[in-house]
N, C-alpha and C positions, 0 to 999 in steps of 0.2 A: 058144924063139923064142915060144911063146904065152904064157909067163909075163911076158916083156918086153912084149908087146903089152897084156896085162891090166893090168899096172903102169903103163903109159903112158896108158892110158884112164883109170884110177882117178886118176891124178895130174892129168890134164886136168880131169875132173869136179870135182875138190876145187879146183883153181885157178879154174876159172869159178865156183863157189858162194862162194868167197872173195871175188872181184872183184866179184860181184853184191851181196855183203853189204856190202862196203866202200864201194860206190857208194850203196846205200841209206843208210847211216850218215851219209856226206857230204851227202846231198841229202835226208835225212829231212824229211818236210813239218813244218811248225811247228804248235803247238797253237794253234787259232784262238779268240779271245775272242769269243763270239757275245752280243750285246748286246740287251736287250729293246727292243722297238719298239711303241709304242701305234699299232695299225693305224687306230685311228678318227681319228688326226691325220695321216693320209695323204689327200692328194687323190686323187679319182678319176682313173684313168688307168692306163697301161701304163708300167712301168718296167724298164730293163735294169740288171743289176750283174753284176760279174766278181770273181773271187778266184783269184789264182795262187799256190798254196801248194807251190812247188817241183815236186814229183812229181805232184801233183794240181792241176788247173785246171778251174773251173767258170764257166759262162756262163748266166744265166737271165734270163727275162722274166717280170714279176710283174704281174698285173692286180688292181687295187683299184676296188671299187664300193661306195659306201655304207658306207665305213669297214670294209670285209671284203676279205680277199683271196679272190678268186673263181677264180683260175687261176694257175698257175705252171708255165711251159715250160721245159725244159732245152734250152738253145741249144748248149752245148758242155760235155762232161764227158770230161777227158783223165785216165784214171787207171791205165791199162795192166793192170787186174786184173778188169775186168768193170764191170756197171753197177747191182749191187743196191742201192747207196746211193741211187739216183734215186727210190726209194719215199718218201724222206723228205718230198718235196713234198707227198705225200697227208697226212702227220701235220701238217704246217704248216698246210694248209688246213683239216683237221678241227679243229684245236685253235686256229686262229687266233693263234698264237703261234711265236716261233723256239725257244722252251724246250720242245723235243721231244728224246726219247731218240735217240741215233744208231743207225743200223742196224747190227746185230750184225755183226762182222767187216768193216766199212767205215766205222771212225771217221772216218778223215782225209777221205774222200770226202764222208761226211755232213757234217762240220764245214765244209768247203770249199764245199759246196753252200748250206748254211745262211748263211755268210758272205756269198756272193754275193747271196742273197735280202736278207740285211741291207742290203747295199751299193744294191740296187736300191731298196728302200723308203726309205732316206734321201733319195733323188732327189724324192720325192713329199712330204716333210714340210712342213705348213703352218707358215708363220711365226706365232709366238705374240706378239701384242702385250700387253706388260704396262702 
């Protein structure tokens, strides 16, 4: 009887793992293309941006003053695995660029947050008259 119970539990665990893996593969987040933005061309203000990347979703508020990113606030970050990628906003502020390394072990979340920042900054782009 104990052997049957152990076999049942092992089978159940394997089934749950297979279902979880299949769900992740079907809903795997897409690789985000992060584009450079010249922050000096962004008007002063506070801008919001979002990125929904299937299993990872982020919403941010970006403050720009005198052509510099002065603050980034995470409004939403759904990833199910923790929040260590949120430290990427410090890298963006320090470097004044979106071209920063992803947080180790949190690549999808890092890139989703970066794309949300990019989307926010696009709202403040000044029109260039040629």
